[in-house]
C-alpha positions as CSV (number, residue, x, y, z in Angstrom):
1,M,-11.4,-5.4,-0.6
2,A,-12.2,-5.3,-4.9
3,K,-11.6,-9.2,-6.4
4,N,-10.9,-10.0,-9.6
5,M,-12.9,-13.4,-10.6
6,Q,-12.1,-13.5,-14.4
7,P,-11.3,-17.4,-15.0
8,I,-7.8,-17.7,-16.0
9,A,-6.9,-19.8,-19.2
10,K,-10.3,-18.1,-20.3
11,R,-8.5,-14.4,-19.9
12,C,-5.3,-15.2,-20.6
13,R,-6.2,-16.0,-23.7
14,A,-8.4,-13.6,-24.8
15,L,-5.0,-11.1,-23.9
16,G,-3.1,-13.1,-25.5
17,I,-0.7,-14.2,-22.8
18,S,0.6,-17.5,-21.6
19,P,-1.0,-19.3,-18.2
20,A,2.7,-19.8,-17.2
21,A,2.7,-15.9,-16.8
22,M,0.2,-16.1,-14.2
23,G,2.1,-18.8,-12.4
24,Y,-0.3,-21.3,-14.0
25,A,1.7,-24.6,-15.4
26,K,-0.7,-26.3,-16.4
27,K,-4.5,-24.3,-17.5
28,E,-5.1,-24.5,-21.1
29,S,-8.4,-22.9,-22.1
30,N,-9.8,-26.2,-24.6
31,R,-13.4,-24.1,-25.8
32,N,-13.2,-23.0,-29.1
33,P,-9.9,-24.2,-31.0
34,G,-9.7,-22.9,-34.0
35,G,-10.6,-19.4,-33.2
36,Q,-13.2,-17.0,-35.2
37,M,-11.0,-14.9,-38.3
38,R,-11.0,-11.8,-35.9
39,K,-11.2,-8.7,-38.1
40,K,-8.0,-6.1,-37.4
41,K,-8.2,-4.7,-34.4
42,S,-8.1,-0.5,-34.0
43,E,-5.6,1.5,-32.2
44,Y,-7.9,1.7,-29.3
45,A,-8.4,-1.9,-29.1
46,L,-4.4,-2.1,-29.0
47,Q,-4.4,0.5,-26.0
48,L,-7.3,-1.2,-24.0
49,S,-5.7,-5.1,-24.3
50,E,-2.1,-3.6,-23.5
51,K,-3.9,-1.5,-20.7
52,Q,-6.1,-5.1,-19.6
53,K,-2.4,-7.4,-19.7
54,V,-1.2,-5.7,-17.0
55,K,-4.6,-4.7,-14.9
56,F,-5.6,-8.5,-15.0
57,V,-1.5,-9.9,-14.6
58,Y,-1.4,-8.3,-11.4
59,G,-4.5,-8.5,-10.2
60,I,-4.9,-4.9,-10.3
61,M,-8.0,-2.8,-10.3
62,E,-9.4,0.6,-12.6
63,K,-8.7,2.9,-9.8
64,Q,-5.7,1.7,-8.5
65,F,-4.6,1.5,-12.0
66,R,-5.1,5.2,-12.8
67,S,-3.6,6.3,-9.5
68,Y,0.0,4.3,-11.2
69,Y,0.0,5.6,-14.1
70,E,-0.1,9.0,-12.1
71,K,1.8,8.6,-10.3
72,A,4.6,7.3,-13.4
73,A,3.6,10.8,-15.3
74,R,5.4,12.4,-11.8
75,M,8.2,10.7,-11.3
76,P,11.1,11.0,-14.4
77,G,11.8,9.2,-16.9
78,K,9.4,6.8,-18.8
79,T,5.9,6.8,-18.0
80,G,5.1,3.3,-19.3
81,E,8.5,2.3,-17.7
82,N,8.3,3.5,-14.3
83,L,4.5,2.6,-14.6
84,L,6.4,-1.6,-14.3
85,V,8.0,-0.7,-12.6
86,L,5.8,0.5,-9.9
87,V,3.7,-2.5,-10.7
88,E,6.4,-4.7,-10.5
89,R,7.5,-3.8,-7.3
90,R,4.2,-4.4,-4.7
91,L,4.5,-7.3,-2.6
92,D,2.5,-9.2,-3.6
93,N,3.9,-9.6,-6.9
94,V,7.5,-10.2,-5.3
95,V,6.1,-12.6,-2.5
96,Y,4.7,-14.2,-5.5
97,R,8.5,-13.6,-8.1
98,L,11.0,-14.7,-4.2
99,G,8.7,-18.7,-4.5
100,F,6.8,-17.8,-1.7
101,A,3.1,-18.5,-3.8
102,M,2.8,-19.9,-6.4
103,T,0.3,-17.6,-8.3
104,R,0.2,-13.6,-7.6
105,R,-3.6,-14.2,-6.9
106,E,-2.0,-16.6,-3.8
107,A,1.0,-14.0,-3.0
108,R,-1.7,-11.3,-2.7
109,Q,-4.1,-13.8,0.0
110,L,-1.4,-14.3,1.6
111,V,-0.2,-10.6,2.3
112,S,-3.8,-9.7,3.4
113,H,-3.9,-12.5,5.9
114,G,-0.7,-10.8,7.2
115,H,1.9,-13.9,6.4
116,F,4.9,-11.8,5.9
117,T,6.4,-8.6,7.3
118,V,8.9,-5.8,5.8
119,N,12.4,-5.2,7.6
120,G,10.5,-7.3,10.2
121,Q,7.7,-5.2,10.5
122,R,3.8,-6.6,9.3
123,V,2.4,-5.7,6.6
124,D,-1.4,-6.7,4.5
125,I,-1.4,-4.2,2.1
126,P,-0.6,-6.2,-1.1
127,S,0.1,-3.5,-3.1
128,F,2.6,-1.7,-0.3
129,L,5.6,-0.4,-2.4
130,V,8.9,-1.9,-1.2
131,K,11.9,0.1,-2.1
132,A,16.3,-1.3,-2.4
133,G,17.2,-2.6,1.2
134,D,14.2,-4.4,2.8
135,V,13.7,-7.5,4.3
136,I,10.7,-9.7,2.9
137,E,10.3,-12.3,5.4
138,V,7.5,-14.8,6.4
139,R,6.1,-14.3,10.0
140,E,7.2,-16.3,12.8
141,A,3.9,-17.1,14.0
142,S,3.4,-18.3,10.0
143,R,6.3,-20.2,10.0
144,S,5.1,-23.8,10.9
145,S,2.4,-23.8,8.7
146,V,2.1,-27.0,5.5
147,K,2.4,-23.8,3.0
148,F,5.5,-22.9,4.0
149,K,7.3,-25.5,5.2
150,R,6.9,-27.3,1.8
151,L,8.9,-24.8,0.3
152,T,12.8,-25.3,2.7
153,G,12.9,-28.9,2.6
154,E,14.6,-31.3,0.2
155,D,11.6,-31.0,-2.0
156,A,11.0,-27.7,-2.3
157,P,10.4,-25.9,-5.5
158,A,13.4,-24.4,-7.8
159,V,12.4,-20.1,-8.5
160,L,14.2,-18.6,-11.2
161,L,14.7,-14.7,-9.2
162,P,14.8,-12.1,-11.3
163,Q,18.8,-10.0,-10.3
164,W,17.4,-6.9,-8.2
165,L,16.0,-9.9,-5.3
166,E,17.7,-12.5,-3.4
167,R,16.8,-15.2,-1.7
168,E,19.1,-17.1,0.6
169,K,18.6,-20.8,-0.2
170,N,16.4,-23.5,2.0
171,S,15.3,-20.1,4.2
172,L,11.7,-18.0,3.9
173,K,13.9,-14.6,4.0
174,G,14.4,-12.6,0.8
175,T,15.7,-9.0,0.0
176,V,15.9,-6.6,-2.1
177,T,18.6,-5.2,-3.6
178,K,18.7,-3.0,-6.2
179,M,14.9,-1.5,-8.0
180,P,13.8,-3.4,-10.7
181,V,13.8,-1.8,-14.7
182,R,11.5,-2.3,-17.4
183,E,14.4,-5.9,-18.6
184,D,13.6,-7.1,-15.2
185,V,9.8,-7.1,-16.1
186,D,9.4,-10.2,-18.4
187,L,6.4,-9.9,-20.1
188,P,5.1,-9.4,-23.3
189,I,4.1,-6.1,-23.0
190,E,3.6,-2.8,-25.0
191,E,3.5,0.1,-22.2
192,H,3.7,3.3,-25.1
193,L,0.3,1.3,-26.0
194,I,-0.6,2.0,-23.0
195,V,0.8,5.9,-22.0
196,E,-1.3,6.6,-25.3
197,L,-4.5,5.3,-23.7
198,Y,-4.1,7.5,-21.0
199,S,-2.5,10.6,-23.0
200,K,-6.1,10.9,-24.7
């Protein structure tokens, strides 16, 4: 399995996104604080930057991202919005959004190690696409681990859930109540630039 090993803070700074969007509340890069005066980016550079931003945030490699784009282009509606909704539906992203993991990278690892079930079936594929009505749960065998016990106690971290997901308080179970829409993707992304890049 391909793995993204890029340094988080440095990459966030280069792409102009907050480390908080990745789930890293305290990461900052102190290198080169003033930065060089950069010349104005070309149209291609802007388009490429938007694509890299989405790939980096969701932890997707180029080949898989291209297949998401092709799938989004075949779907009815706007290709750019379809693309963002597809990556938002990934199981690793849903695990992160439900608060079962601190970051998407951690969620990807937990899914790969088989800690979750979807509708009672064990799923270990981070790119698995959820649909409305799916129930995502931590496996019984994994619930005794310190990692998951911490999510149900008195000190369980508060999670701000998007509108398309539900999670019972102090439980290790979440439900996809409806399909996500563009407004549910809270990242500063101009998806039309990605469409323009692939349309060339």
